Biopython code that builds the backbone (N, CA, C, O; Angstrom):
import numpy as np
from Bio.PDB.StructureBuilder import StructureBuilder

atoms = [
    (1, "MET", "N", (142.569, 62.321, 109.494)),
    (1, "MET", "CA", (141.536, 61.889, 110.177)),
    (1, "MET", "C", (141.887, 62.012, 111.926)),
    (1, "MET", "O", (141.030, 62.283, 112.768)),
    (2, "ILE", "N", (143.706, 61.677, 112.293)),
    (2, "ILE", "CA", (143.706, 61.842, 113.297)),
    (2, "ILE", "C", (143.887, 63.286, 113.643)),
    (2, "ILE", "O", (143.812, 63.526, 114.848)),
    (3, "ASP", "N", (144.111, 64.304, 112.845)),
    (3, "ASP", "CA", (143.840, 65.542, 113.123)),
    (3, "ASP", "C", (142.613, 66.073, 113.635)),
    (3, "ASP", "O", (142.487, 66.968, 114.471)),
    (4, "TRP", "N", (141.622, 65.351, 112.977)),
    (4, "TRP", "CA", (139.983, 66.022, 113.032)),
    (4, "TRP", "C", (139.686, 65.372, 114.448)),
    (4, "TRP", "O", (139.129, 66.080, 115.287)),
    (5, "CYS", "N", (140.082, 63.842, 114.817)),
    (5, "CYS", "CA", (139.665, 63.387, 115.613)),
    (5, "CYS", "C", (140.340, 64.388, 117.284)),
    (5, "CYS", "O", (139.702, 64.611, 118.313)),
    (6, "ALA", "N", (141.536, 64.712, 117.009)),
    (6, "ALA", "CA", (142.343, 65.279, 117.919)),
    (6, "ALA", "C", (141.543, 66.494, 118.230)),
    (6, "ALA", "O", (141.058, 66.629, 119.354)),
    (7, "GLN", "N", (141.367, 67.438, 117.245)),
    (7, "GLN", "CA", (140.226, 68.595, 117.339)),
    (7, "GLN", "C", (139.500, 68.367, 117.898)),
    (7, "GLN", "O", (139.210, 69.177, 118.778)),
    (8, "ILE", "N", (138.759, 67.194, 117.782)),
    (8, "ILE", "CA", (137.292, 67.103, 118.738)),
    (8, "ILE", "C", (137.744, 66.640, 119.992)),
    (8, "ILE", "O", (136.951, 66.997, 120.863)),
    (9, "LEU", "N", (138.584, 66.066, 120.390)),
    (9, "LEU", "CA", (138.803, 65.877, 121.805)),
    (9, "LEU", "C", (139.428, 67.088, 122.463)),
    (9, "LEU", "O", (139.164, 67.310, 123.644)),
    (10, "ASP", "N", (140.218, 67.869, 121.804)),
    (10, "ASP", "CA", (140.852, 69.080, 122.024)),
    (10, "ASP", "C", (139.692, 70.025, 122.702)),
    (10, "ASP", "O", (139.751, 70.526, 123.824)),
    (11, "GLU", "N", (138.655, 70.144, 121.781)),
    (11, "GLU", "CA", (137.557, 70.401, 122.329)),
    (11, "GLU", "C", (136.516, 70.266, 123.361)),
    (11, "GLU", "O", (135.418, 70.814, 123.460)),
    (12, "GLY", "N", (137.078, 69.468, 124.056)),
    (12, "GLY", "CA", (136.452, 68.874, 125.111)),
    (12, "GLY", "C", (135.427, 67.726, 124.815)),
    (12, "GLY", "O", (134.972, 67.015, 125.711)),
    (13, "ALA", "N", (135.131, 67.610, 123.627)),
    (13, "ALA", "CA", (134.148, 66.386, 123.410)),
    (13, "ALA", "C", (134.644, 64.908, 123.731)),
    (13, "ALA", "O", (135.819, 64.543, 123.677)),
    (14, "MET", "N", (133.299, 63.940, 124.152)),
    (14, "MET", "CA", (134.121, 62.853, 124.253)),
    (14, "MET", "C", (134.752, 62.056, 123.320)),
    (14, "MET", "O", (135.804, 61.481, 123.598)),
    (15, "GLY", "N", (134.155, 61.952, 122.112)),
    (15, "GLY", "CA", (134.790, 61.930, 121.079)),
    (15, "GLY", "C", (134.666, 60.190, 120.826)),
    (15, "GLY", "O", (135.218, 59.607, 119.893)),
    (16, "THR", "N", (133.979, 59.657, 121.674)),
    (16, "THR", "CA", (134.432, 57.935, 121.385)),
    (16, "THR", "C", (134.133, 57.437, 119.667)),
    (16, "THR", "O", (134.803, 56.724, 118.919)),
    (17, "VAL", "N", (132.794, 58.183, 119.456)),
    (17, "VAL", "CA", (132.591, 57.607, 117.959)),
    (17, "VAL", "C", (133.869, 58.030, 116.768)),
    (17, "VAL", "O", (134.415, 57.296, 115.943)),
    (18, "GLU", "N", (134.037, 59.190, 116.993)),
    (18, "GLU", "CA", (135.245, 59.833, 116.440)),
    (18, "GLU", "C", (136.555, 59.011, 116.313)),
    (18, "GLU", "O", (137.050, 58.758, 115.215)),
    (19, "SER", "N", (137.199, 58.527, 117.729)),
    (19, "SER", "CA", (138.095, 57.957, 117.973)),
    (19, "SER", "C", (138.010, 56.786, 117.537)),
    (19, "SER", "O", (139.018, 56.423, 116.931)),
    (20, "SER", "N", (136.995, 55.866, 117.629)),
    (20, "SER", "CA", (136.759, 54.433, 117.167)),
    (20, "SER", "C", (136.798, 54.674, 115.463)),
    (20, "SER", "O", (137.420, 53.898, 114.738)),
    (21, "MET", "N", (136.208, 55.604, 115.046)),
    (21, "MET", "CA", (136.326, 55.397, 113.787)),
    (21, "MET", "C", (137.905, 55.473, 113.140)),
    (21, "MET", "O", (138.484, 54.694, 112.383)),
    (22, "THR", "N", (138.297, 56.607, 113.698)),
    (22, "THR", "CA", (139.872, 56.733, 113.863)),
    (22, "THR", "C", (140.676, 55.626, 113.792)),
    (22, "THR", "O", (141.350, 55.313, 112.811)),
    (23, "LYS", "N", (140.603, 54.996, 114.899)),
    (23, "LYS", "CA", (141.379, 53.961, 115.269)),
    (23, "LYS", "C", (141.392, 52.573, 114.339)),
    (23, "LYS", "O", (142.357, 51.844, 114.109)),
    (24, "VAL", "N", (139.730, 52.413, 113.782)),
    (24, "VAL", "CA", (140.011, 51.396, 112.759)),
    (24, "VAL", "C", (140.611, 51.711, 111.617)),
    (24, "VAL", "O", (141.338, 50.906, 111.036)),
    (25, "ALA", "N", (140.363, 52.951, 111.158)),
    (25, "ALA", "CA", (140.885, 53.504, 109.754)),
    (25, "ALA", "C", (142.274, 53.094, 109.716)),
    (25, "ALA", "O", (142.823, 52.249, 109.009)),
    (26, "VAL", "N", (142.824, 54.003, 110.785)),
    (26, "VAL", "CA", (144.388, 53.868, 110.778)),
    (26, "VAL", "C", (144.951, 52.585, 111.028)),
    (26, "VAL", "O", (145.896, 52.199, 110.340)),
    (27, "SER", "N", (144.506, 51.928, 111.879)),
    (27, "SER", "CA", (145.051, 50.932, 112.371)),
    (27, "SER", "C", (145.225, 49.861, 110.766)),
    (27, "SER", "O", (146.235, 49.384, 110.248)),
    (28, "GLU", "N", (144.022, 49.808, 110.431)),
    (28, "GLU", "CA", (143.795, 48.893, 108.877)),
    (28, "GLU", "C", (144.473, 49.662, 107.785)),
    (28, "GLU", "O", (144.412, 49.017, 106.739)),
    (29, "ALA", "N", (144.947, 50.530, 107.678)),
    (29, "ALA", "CA", (145.721, 51.379, 106.614)),
    (29, "ALA", "C", (147.197, 50.974, 106.951)),
    (29, "ALA", "O", (147.854, 50.554, 105.999)),
    (30, "LEU", "N", (147.782, 51.040, 108.121)),
    (30, "LEU", "CA", (148.837, 50.905, 108.653)),
    (30, "LEU", "C", (149.154, 49.293, 108.395)),
    (30, "LEU", "O", (150.208, 48.974, 107.845)),
    (31, "PHE", "N", (148.250, 48.359, 108.792)),
    (31, "PHE", "CA", (148.429, 46.831, 108.622)),
    (31, "PHE", "C", (148.547, 46.494, 107.029)),
    (31, "PHE", "O", (149.253, 45.556, 106.660)),
    (32, "ARG", "N", (147.816, 47.311, 106.090)),
    (32, "ARG", "CA", (147.948, 46.950, 104.657)),
    (32, "ARG", "C", (149.370, 47.462, 104.207)),
    (32, "ARG", "O", (150.080, 46.906, 103.370)),
    (33, "VAL", "N", (149.649, 48.544, 104.860)),
    (33, "VAL", "CA", (151.404, 48.704, 104.190)),
    (33, "VAL", "C", (152.038, 48.078, 104.724)),
    (33, "VAL", "O", (152.727, 47.549, 103.851)),
    (34, "ALA", "N", (152.507, 47.506, 106.175)),
    (34, "ALA", "CA", (152.805, 46.515, 106.621)),
    (34, "ALA", "C", (153.153, 45.339, 105.925)),
    (34, "ALA", "O", (154.280, 44.879, 105.739)),
    (35, "ASP", "N", (151.476, 44.675, 105.366)),
    (35, "ASP", "CA", (151.787, 43.550, 105.148)),
    (35, "ASP", "C", (151.957, 43.527, 103.516)),
    (35, "ASP", "O", (152.126, 42.468, 102.914)),
    (36, "ARG", "N", (151.901, 44.671, 102.929)),
    (36, "ARG", "CA", (152.283, 44.693, 101.541)),
    (36, "ARG", "C", (153.744, 44.656, 101.696)),
    (36, "ARG", "O", (154.383, 44.040, 100.843)),
    (37, "CYS", "N", (154.336, 45.203, 102.625)),
    (37, "CYS", "CA", (155.918, 45.195, 102.861)),
    (37, "CYS", "C", (156.501, 44.053, 102.766)),
    (37, "CYS", "O", (157.541, 43.929, 102.118)),
    (38, "VAL", "N", (155.854, 42.931, 103.470)),
    (38, "VAL", "CA", (156.196, 41.622, 103.953)),
    (38, "VAL", "C", (156.043, 40.896, 102.339)),
    (38, "VAL", "O", (156.958, 40.228, 101.859)),
    (39, "GLN", "N", (154.807, 41.139, 101.656)),
    (39, "GLN", "CA", (154.683, 40.515, 100.607)),
    (39, "GLN", "C", (155.836, 40.756, 99.227)),
    (39, "GLN", "O", (156.117, 39.971, 98.321)),
    (40, "VAL", "N", (156.294, 42.027, 99.470)),
    (40, "VAL", "CA", (157.335, 42.571, 98.406)),
    (40, "VAL", "C", (158.275, 41.674, 98.676)),
    (40, "VAL", "O", (158.698, 40.812, 97.906)),
    (41, "MET", "N", (158.676, 41.924, 100.020)),
    (41, "MET", "CA", (160.221, 41.249, 100.292)),
    (41, "MET", "C", (160.048, 39.653, 100.775)),
    (41, "MET", "O", (160.988, 39.031, 101.270)),
    (42, "GLY", "N", (158.905, 39.157, 100.594)),
    (42, "GLY", "CA", (158.792, 37.508, 100.544)),
    (42, "GLY", "C", (159.276, 37.146, 101.973)),
    (42, "GLY", "O", (159.053, 37.872, 102.941)),
    (43, "GLY", "N", (159.926, 36.021, 102.036)),
    (43, "GLY", "CA", (160.587, 35.351, 103.232)),
    (43, "GLY", "C", (161.132, 36.186, 104.114)),
    (43, "GLY", "O", (160.974, 36.162, 105.335)),
    (44, "THR", "N", (161.962, 37.139, 103.303)),
    (44, "THR", "CA", (162.978, 38.054, 104.031)),
    (44, "THR", "C", (162.167, 39.018, 104.814)),
    (44, "THR", "O", (162.589, 39.228, 105.952)),
    (45, "GLY", "N", (161.159, 39.613, 104.473)),
    (45, "GLY", "CA", (160.269, 40.352, 105.450)),
    (45, "GLY", "C", (159.551, 39.813, 106.697)),
    (45, "GLY", "O", (158.861, 40.417, 107.518)),
    (46, "LEU", "N", (159.897, 38.509, 106.621)),
    (46, "LEU", "CA", (159.694, 37.809, 108.075)),
    (46, "LEU", "C", (160.756, 37.283, 108.882)),
    (46, "LEU", "O", (160.581, 36.299, 109.600)),
    (47, "THR", "N", (161.888, 37.910, 108.795)),
    (47, "THR", "CA", (163.008, 37.363, 109.551)),
    (47, "THR", "C", (163.665, 38.918, 109.927)),
    (47, "THR", "O", (163.425, 40.015, 109.424)),
    (48, "GLY", "N", (164.554, 38.535, 110.983)),
    (48, "GLY", "CA", (165.136, 39.517, 111.864)),
    (48, "GLY", "C", (165.936, 40.343, 111.175)),
    (48, "GLY", "O", (166.393, 41.350, 111.716)),
    (49, "ASP", "N", (166.224, 40.009, 109.822)),
    (49, "ASP", "CA", (167.298, 40.703, 108.943)),
    (49, "ASP", "C", (166.830, 42.220, 108.429)),
    (49, "ASP", "O", (167.681, 43.079, 108.198)),
    (50, "THR", "N", (165.892, 42.387, 108.325)),
    (50, "THR", "CA", (165.266, 43.759, 108.292)),
    (50, "THR", "C", (164.252, 44.404, 109.415)),
    (50, "THR", "O", (163.766, 43.701, 110.301)),
    (51, "ILE", "N", (164.026, 45.573, 109.313)),
    (51, "ILE", "CA", (162.982, 45.946, 110.127)),
    (51, "ILE", "C", (161.507, 45.926, 110.002)),
    (51, "ILE", "O", (160.707, 46.613, 110.637)),
    (52, "VAL", "N", (161.242, 44.963, 109.015)),
    (52, "VAL", "CA", (159.872, 45.055, 108.384)),
    (52, "VAL", "C", (159.251, 44.126, 109.113)),
    (52, "VAL", "O", (158.065, 44.331, 109.372)),
    (53, "GLU", "N", (159.918, 42.862, 109.627)),
    (53, "GLU", "CA", (159.436, 42.152, 110.401)),
    (53, "GLU", "C", (158.656, 42.834, 111.827)),
    (53, "GLU", "O", (157.506, 42.775, 112.262)),
    (54, "GLN", "N", (159.765, 43.416, 112.231)),
    (54, "GLN", "CA", (159.281, 44.137, 113.741)),
    (54, "GLN", "C", (158.288, 45.175, 113.716)),
    (54, "GLN", "O", (157.706, 45.432, 114.769)),
    (55, "VAL", "N", (157.957, 45.930, 112.470)),
    (55, "VAL", "CA", (157.105, 46.932, 112.124)),
    (55, "VAL", "C", (155.582, 45.990, 111.685)),
    (55, "VAL", "O", (154.430, 46.406, 111.810)),
    (56, "PHE", "N", (156.027, 44.605, 111.143)),
    (56, "PHE", "CA", (154.377, 44.101, 110.879)),
    (56, "PHE", "C", (154.283, 43.565, 112.546)),
    (56, "PHE", "O", (153.234, 43.755, 113.161)),
    (57, "ARG", "N", (155.242, 43.011, 113.091)),
    (57, "ARG", "CA", (154.581, 42.421, 114.525)),
    (57, "ARG", "C", (154.026, 43.847, 115.488)),
    (57, "ARG", "O", (153.052, 43.738, 116.234)),
    (58, "GLU", "N", (154.689, 44.982, 115.362)),
    (58, "GLU", "CA", (154.029, 45.719, 116.309)),
    (58, "GLU", "C", (152.683, 46.333, 115.879)),
    (58, "GLU", "O", (151.736, 46.708, 116.572)),
    (59, "ILE", "N", (152.897, 46.333, 114.248)),
    (59, "ILE", "CA", (151.298, 46.863, 113.681)),
    (59, "ILE", "C", (150.320, 46.167, 114.038)),
    (59, "ILE", "O", (149.249, 46.660, 114.392)),
    (60, "ARG", "N", (150.590, 44.796, 113.986)),
    (60, "ARG", "CA", (149.607, 43.715, 114.353)),
    (60, "ARG", "C", (149.247, 43.955, 115.899)),
    (60, "ARG", "O", (148.078, 43.860, 116.271)),
    (61, "ALA", "N", (150.342, 44.287, 116.836)),
    (61, "ALA", "CA", (149.676, 44.354, 118.273)),
    (61, "ALA", "C", (148.883, 45.604, 118.510)),
    (61, "ALA", "O", (148.022, 45.757, 119.376)),
    (62, "PHE", "N", (149.466, 46.847, 117.245)),
    (62, "PHE", "CA", (148.546, 48.042, 117.298)),
    (62, "PHE", "C", (147.199, 47.725, 117.288)),
    (62, "PHE", "O", (146.388, 48.396, 117.926)),
    (63, "ARG", "N", (146.821, 46.559, 116.482)),
    (63, "ARG", "CA", (145.177, 46.718, 116.136)),
    (63, "ARG", "C", (144.654, 46.121, 117.473)),
    (63, "ARG", "O", (143.434, 46.150, 117.635)),
    (64, "VAL", "N", (145.183, 45.753, 118.140)),
    (64, "VAL", "CA", (144.547, 45.479, 119.529)),
    (64, "VAL", "C", (144.349, 46.308, 120.821)),
    (64, "VAL", "O", (143.475, 46.241, 121.685)),
    (65, "TYR", "N", (145.294, 47.010, 120.702)),
    (65, "TYR", "CA", (145.715, 48.221, 121.672)),
    (65, "TYR", "C", (143.948, 49.062, 121.813)),
    (65, "TYR", "O", (143.080, 49.283, 120.967)),
    (66, "ASP", "N", (143.995, 49.212, 122.625)),
    (66, "ASP", "CA", (142.416, 50.167, 123.018)),
    (66, "ASP", "C", (141.101, 49.324, 122.742)),
    (66, "ASP", "O", (139.997, 49.799, 123.008)),
    (67, "GLY", "N", (141.249, 48.102, 122.217)),
    (67, "GLY", "CA", (140.318, 47.235, 121.884)),
    (67, "GLY", "C", (140.427, 46.864, 120.375)),
    (67, "GLY", "O", (140.717, 47.643, 119.466)),
    (68, "PRO", "N", (140.155, 45.584, 120.273)),
    (68, "PRO", "CA", (140.352, 45.158, 118.823)),
    (68, "PRO", "C", (139.360, 45.874, 117.840)),
    (68, "PRO", "O", (138.232, 46.272, 118.128)),
    (69, "THR", "N", (139.969, 45.959, 116.671)),
    (69, "THR", "CA", (139.130, 46.579, 115.545)),
    (69, "THR", "C", (137.910, 46.501, 115.313)),
    (69, "THR", "O", (137.173, 47.402, 114.913)),
    (70, "GLU", "N", (137.499, 44.795, 115.696)),
    (70, "GLU", "CA", (136.277, 44.463, 115.512)),
    (70, "GLU", "C", (135.262, 44.841, 116.520)),
    (70, "GLU", "O", (134.045, 44.927, 116.361)),
    (71, "VAL", "N", (135.980, 45.056, 117.607)),
    (71, "VAL", "CA", (135.175, 45.678, 118.610)),
    (71, "VAL", "C", (134.465, 47.120, 118.479)),
    (71, "VAL", "O", (133.309, 47.430, 118.765)),
    (72, "HIS", "N", (135.365, 47.792, 118.033)),
    (72, "HIS", "CA", (134.877, 49.354, 117.502)),
    (72, "HIS", "C", (134.071, 49.463, 116.171)),
    (72, "HIS", "O", (133.267, 50.343, 115.862)),
    (73, "LYS", "N", (134.598, 48.008, 115.209)),
    (73, "LYS", "CA", (133.423, 48.394, 114.199)),
    (73, "LYS", "C", (132.022, 47.917, 114.886)),
    (73, "LYS", "O", (131.019, 48.555, 114.566)),
    (74, "TRP", "N", (131.885, 46.853, 115.794)),
    (74, "TRP", "CA", (130.706, 46.668, 116.582)),
    (74, "TRP", "C", (130.206, 47.922, 117.056)),
    (74, "TRP", "O", (129.091, 48.255, 116.653)),
    (75, "SER", "N", (130.695, 48.522, 117.674)),
    (75, "SER", "CA", (130.307, 49.658, 118.652)),
    (75, "SER", "C", (130.016, 50.781, 117.948)),
    (75, "SER", "O", (129.185, 51.564, 118.409)),
    (76, "LEU", "N", (130.740, 51.073, 116.551)),
    (76, "LEU", "CA", (130.351, 51.930, 115.478)),
    (76, "LEU", "C", (128.672, 51.658, 114.750)),
    (76, "LEU", "O", (127.876, 52.494, 114.325)),
    (77, "ALA", "N", (128.558, 50.104, 114.829)),
    (77, "ALA", "CA", (127.450, 49.605, 113.853)),
    (77, "ALA", "C", (126.148, 49.675, 114.583)),
    (77, "ALA", "O", (125.050, 49.870, 114.061)),
    (78, "LYS", "N", (126.425, 49.476, 115.976)),
    (78, "LYS", "CA", (125.576, 49.761, 117.221)),
    (78, "LYS", "C", (124.929, 51.145, 116.948)),
    (78, "LYS", "O", (123.758, 51.381, 116.652)),
    (79, "LYS", "N", (126.051, 52.078, 117.132)),
    (79, "LYS", "CA", (125.576, 53.436, 117.195)),
    (79, "LYS", "C", (124.937, 53.961, 116.057)),
    (79, "LYS", "O", (124.253, 54.982, 116.136)),
    (80, "ILE", "N", (125.126, 53.256, 114.849)),
    (80, "ILE", "CA", (124.558, 53.924, 113.595)),
    (80, "ILE", "C", (123.011, 53.123, 113.723)),
    (80, "ILE", "O", (121.986, 53.732, 113.415)),
    (81, "LYS", "N", (122.982, 51.996, 114.109)),
    (81, "LYS", "CA", (121.450, 51.234, 114.204)),
    (81, "LYS", "C", (120.664, 51.874, 115.266)),
    (81, "LYS", "O", (119.438, 51.782, 115.318)),
    (82, "ARG", "N", (121.541, 52.670, 116.305)),
    (82, "ARG", "CA", (120.555, 53.111, 117.361)),
    (82, "ARG", "C", (120.161, 54.695, 117.065)),
    (82, "ARG", "O", (119.279, 55.319, 117.654)),
    (83, "ASP", "N", (120.814, 55.075, 116.268)),
    (83, "ASP", "CA", (120.750, 56.367, 115.250)),
    (83, "ASP", "C", (119.688, 56.398, 114.357)),
    (83, "ASP", "O", (118.707, 57.142, 114.365)),
    (84, "ALA", "N", (120.015, 55.435, 113.522)),
    (84, "ALA", "CA", (118.929, 54.921, 112.475)),
    (84, "ALA", "C", (117.291, 54.658, 113.098)),
    (84, "ALA", "O", (116.326, 55.034, 112.433)),
    (85, "LEU", "N", (117.142, 54.067, 114.258)),
    (85, "LEU", "CA", (115.961, 53.722, 114.986)),
    (85, "LEU", "C", (115.401, 54.728, 115.347)),
    (85, "LEU", "O", (114.183, 54.844, 115.214)),
    (86, "LYS", "N", (116.147, 55.665, 115.877)),
    (86, "LYS", "CA", (115.548, 56.965, 116.942)),
    (86, "LYS", "C", (115.147, 57.828, 115.898)),
    (86, "LYS", "O", (114.181, 58.567, 116.088)),
    (87, "GLY", "N", (115.934, 57.841, 114.500)),
    (87, "GLY", "CA", (115.581, 58.799, 113.796)),
    (87, "GLY", "C", (114.196, 58.345, 112.867)),
    (87, "GLY", "O", (113.500, 59.169, 112.273)),
    (88, "HIS", "N", (113.990, 57.113, 112.870)),
    (88, "HIS", "CA", (112.833, 56.472, 112.385)),
    (88, "HIS", "C", (111.350, 56.852, 113.259)),
    (88, "HIS", "O", (110.253, 57.294, 112.915)),
    (89, "ALA", "N", (112.079, 56.340, 114.814)),
    (89, "ALA", "CA", (110.875, 56.759, 115.683)),
    (89, "ALA", "C", (110.370, 58.197, 115.844)),
    (89, "ALA", "O", (109.334, 58.371, 116.486)),
    (90, "ASP", "N", (111.198, 59.525, 115.168)),
    (90, "ASP", "CA", (111.095, 60.644, 115.818)),
    (90, "ASP", "C", (110.564, 61.174, 114.026)),
    (90, "ASP", "O", (110.638, 62.306, 113.547)),
    (91, "GLY", "N", (110.064, 59.945, 113.388)),
    (91, "GLY", "CA", (109.457, 60.300, 111.964)),
    (91, "GLY", "C", (110.308, 61.137, 110.542)),
    (91, "GLY", "O", (109.891, 61.727, 109.545)),
    (92, "GLN", "N", (111.901, 60.760, 111.169)),
    (92, "GLN", "CA", (112.787, 61.156, 109.892)),
    (92, "GLN", "C", (112.961, 60.225, 108.806)),
    (92, "GLN", "O", (113.642, 60.536, 107.829)),
]
sb = StructureBuilder()
sb.init_structure("model")
sb.init_model(0)
sb.init_chain("A")
sb.init_seg("    ")
for serial, (resi, resn, name, xyz) in enumerate(atoms, 1):
    if name == "N":
        sb.init_residue(resn, " ", resi, " ")
    sb.init_atom(name, np.array(xyz, "f"), 0.0, 1.0, " ", f" {name:<3s}", serial, name[0])
structure = sb.get_structure()
């Protein structure tokens, strides 16, 4: 998905929808992996004794860089609705 988005941007397109989609999917997937690591390790996963705590903390912050995930979802939903209404108005 990252390669797909990068290709669109490399071709000179704005890629706002594609980058929002990619950010949501990647940030949520990374968070699920980090959260699972904490779950598997239990309390140790939240201490400074392993790198898991640092990864979990950084992944959590990653989900708000360039706008929170929920803002990207909202933006995508707005575009889908706008496109659907346009298609309906065009008789599609």
